C-alpha positions in Angstrom: -10.3 1.2 -6.0 -11.3 -2.0 -4.3 -10.0 -3.0 -0.8 -9.8 -6.4 0.9 -11.0 -7.0 4.5 -9.7 -9.7 5.7 -11.1 -10.2 9.4 -13.9 -11.7 10.5 -16.6 -10.6 8.1 -18.8 -7.8 7.9 -22.7 -7.2 9.6 -24.2 -5.8 6.2 -27.8 -5.4 8.4 -25.9 -2.8 10.3 -27.2 1.3 9.0 -23.2 2.8 9.2 -23.2 0.9 6.4 -26.5 1.0 4.7 -26.6 0.3 1.1 -23.2 -1.2 0.9 -22.3 -3.7 -1.6 -20.1 -6.2 -1.2 -18.0 -7.2 -3.6 -17.4 -10.3 -2.6 -18.4 -11.8 0.8 -16.5 -15.0 1.5 -15.7 -17.2 4.6 -12.4 -19.4 4.6 -13.2 -22.4 6.7 -12.0 -25.8 8.1 -13.3 -29.2 8.1 -11.8 -32.2 8.3 -8.2 -30.5 8.2 -9.0 -29.6 5.3 -10.1 -25.6 3.6 -13.1 -24.9 1.9 -14.6 -20.8 0.7 -18.3 -21.2 1.7 -21.1 -17.2 1.3 -20.0 -15.4 4.2 -23.8 -14.3 4.5 -24.0 -10.7 5.1 -22.6 -11.7 8.6 -19.1 -10.7 11.1 -18.5 -13.4 13.8 -17.0 -11.0 16.5 -17.6 -7.4 15.3 -14.3 -6.4 14.3 -15.4 -6.7 10.2 -17.8 -3.9 11.0 -16.2 -2.1 12.6 -13.1 -2.3 10.2 -15.3 -1.5 6.9 -16.8 1.0 8.4 -14.0 2.9 8.8 -13.3 2.3 5.6 -16.5 3.5 4.3 -16.2 7.2 6.0 -12.7 7.6 5.2 -12.7 6.5 1.4 -16.5 6.4 0.7 -16.2 5.2 -3.2 -14.1 2.7 -2.4 -15.2 -1.3 -3.2 -15.4 -3.6 -0.6 -14.6 -7.4 -0.3 -15.2 -8.9 3.0 -13.4 -12.4 3.1 -13.4 -13.9 6.4 -10.4 -15.5 7.8 -11.2 -14.6 11.8 -12.6 -16.8 13.9 -15.8 -16.3 16.6 -13.2 -16.0 19.8 -10.5 -13.7 17.2 -8.4 -15.7 16.2 -7.0 -18.0 13.2 -4.4 -20.1 11.2 -1.8 -18.5 9.1 -3.7 -20.8 5.8 -6.7 -19.7 6.1 -5.4 -17.1 6.1 -3.2 -17.3 3.5 -6.2 -19.0 1.3 -8.2 -15.6 1.7 -5.0 -13.5 1.1 -4.7 -15.4 -2.2 -8.9 -15.5 -3.1 -8.3 -11.5 -2.5 -5.2 -11.3 -5.2 -6.9 -13.9 -7.9 -10.0 -11.4 -7.8 -7.9 -8.3 -8.2 -8.0 -6.5 -5.0 -5.9 -3.4 -4.7 -5.4 -3.1 -1.1 -5.5 -6.1 1.5 -6.7 -5.3 4.9 -4.6 -7.0 7.6 -6.0 -6.4 10.8 -4.1 -8.8 13.0 -1.1 -10.6 13.3 1.3 -13.7 13.5 4.4 -13.7 15.6 5.0 -17.1 15.5 8.8 -17.1 13.9 8.2 -20.9 12.1 5.0 -19.4 10.3 6.5 -16.4 8.6 7.2 -18.1 5.4 3.9 -18.7 5.0 3.4 -14.8 5.2 5.8 -14.5 2.8 4.2 -16.2 0.4 1.5 -14.3 -0.6 2.6 -11.3 0.5 6.0 -11.3 -2.3 2.8 -12.4 -5.1 0.8 -9.0 -3.6 4.2 -7.6 -4.8 4.3 -8.7 -8.2 0.9 -7.9 -8.1 1.0 -5.1 -7.8 -1.4 -5.4 -4.8 -1.3 -3.6 -1.4 -1.3 -4.6 2.3 -1.8 -2.8 4.7 -1.4 -4.6 8.2 -1.6 -3.9 11.6 0.8 -4.2 14.4 1.6 -5.4 18.0 -0.5 -3.3 20.3 1.3 -3.3 23.4 5.4 -2.8 21.2 5.5 -2.2 17.5 8.7 -3.8 17.6 7.9 -6.7 18.1 7.3 -8.2 15.1 4.8 -9.4 14.0 4.0 -11.0 10.8 2.2 -9.6 7.1 3.4 -6.0 9.5 7.4 -7.1 9.5 7.9 -7.0 5.8 9.3 -4.0 3.9 6.7 -4.2 1.5 4.0 -3.5 4.0 2.3 -0.5 5.2 2.1 -1.3 8.4 0.5 1.2 11.1 0.6 1.3 14.6 -1.9 3.5 16.7 -2.3 7.4 18.4 -4.6 9.7 19.7 -6.1 11.9 16.8 -9.0 14.1 16.7 -8.1 14.1 12.7 -9.4 10.4 10.8 -7.3 11.6 7.9 -4.1 12.7 10.0 -0.9 10.2 9.4 2.2 10.3 10.9 5.7 8.5 10.3 9.1 7.4 11.5 11.7 6.2 8.6 14.3 3.3 10.7 11.4 0.8 12.4 9.3 -1.4 9.9 6.3 0.0 11.6 6.8 3.0 10.0 3.3 4.6 10.4 0.7 5.8 13.5 -2.7 6.6 12.4 -6.2 7.2 14.7 -6.8 4.5 16.8 -7.3 5.2 20.1 -10.3 6.1 22.1 -12.5 5.7 19.1 -16.4 4.4 18.1 -16.5 2.5 15.7 -19.2 0.2 14.5 -20.2 -3.2 16.0 -22.6 -6.3 16.3 -26.3 -5.8 16.3 -26.7 -2.2 14.6 -24.6 -0.7 17.7 -20.9 0.7 17.6 -17.9 0.5 21.0 -15.5 2.5 22.0 -12.1 0.7 20.6 -8.4 1.3 21.0 -5.6 -0.9 19.1 -3.4 -0.9 16.0 -6.3 -3.2 14.3 -8.5 0.1 13.7 -4.9 2.6 12.8 -4.5 -0.2 9.8 -8.1 0.9 8.1 -7.2 4.5 8.0 -4.2 4.0 6.9 -5.6 1.7 4.3 -8.0 4.5 3.3 -6.3 7.2 3.0 -4.0 4.7 0.9 -7.2 3.8 -1.7 -8.0 8.3 -2.1 -3.8 8.1 -2.9 -3.9 5.3 -5.8 -7.3 6.4 -6.7 -5.0 9.5 -8.4 -2.5 7.5 -9.5 -3.7 3.8 -10.3 -0.5 2.4 -11.8 1.1 3.3 -8.5 3.6 -0.3 -7.3 3.5 -1.1 -3.4 6.6 1.0 -2.7 6.9 3.6 -4.9 2.7 3.8 -3.1 4.7 3.6 0.3 7.1 6.0 -0.5 4.6 8.7 -1.1 3.0 7.7 1.9 6.4 8.8 3.7 6.7 12.0 1.9 3.8 12.7 3.4 2.9 11.7 6.7 3.7 14.5 9.2 6.0 13.7 11.9 5.6 11.5 14.5 4.4 12.2 17.5 6.9 12.9 20.3 4.9 10.5 22.1 2.9 8.7 21.2 0.2 7.6 23.6 -0.6 3.6 24.0 -3.1 3.4 26.2 -2.7 0.7 29.2 -5.7 -1.9 28.0 -6.7 -3.0 24.7 -10.5 -3.7 23.4 -9.4 -6.1 21.2 -6.5 -7.8 20.3 -6.2 -10.5 17.7 -3.6 -13.1 16.6 -3.1 -15.5 13.8 -1.0 -19.4 15.0 
């Protein structure tokens, strides 16, 4: 399985990622209102993407990972940069796109729908984070029904997955007060849906590795069946280590 990490890059020098060879390492940059694609150089400009890659490798060690840097040094981005990164990942045949970010601008929703629909038609799976403060608040790419959208909860088990139907954010995974890889070979304690999403993406990779022809909707239905009942009182922290926004 190939998982695309659309994030701030991946620091290949981190000890927890030792031996990891990225399938792709690309960065989408903007110069004079024009987008171009340059080598990522095994570099993370924030630390967030390294954390995501570390979680994926912990839970799905045999999955192949590609880094598509679309988030900047302030962990922000533009919708068109994200769309270009997603397009690159889809063209290169990635089975899963991990999107630990969200955009609240309604006038940008169709730009996200553009590549979400392409992913669906190609049979690629999109896993996204939701709003940390209110998971019912609309954000994209998470608030499309073909996307597996994940909020966070406290859990001692990295492979825990919870499900509740009736919302566009149907899943919850481990993502509160967890230790993750960060810059300079270090680690950081974090909370947020950004870190719950790769837990779900890794579990999805393990699932579809046994059934590679599963469509996005069939895979989502299986996760709904396999997921545990939603926690009665999902824990939500009052402060979040990182909030990723696209606009």
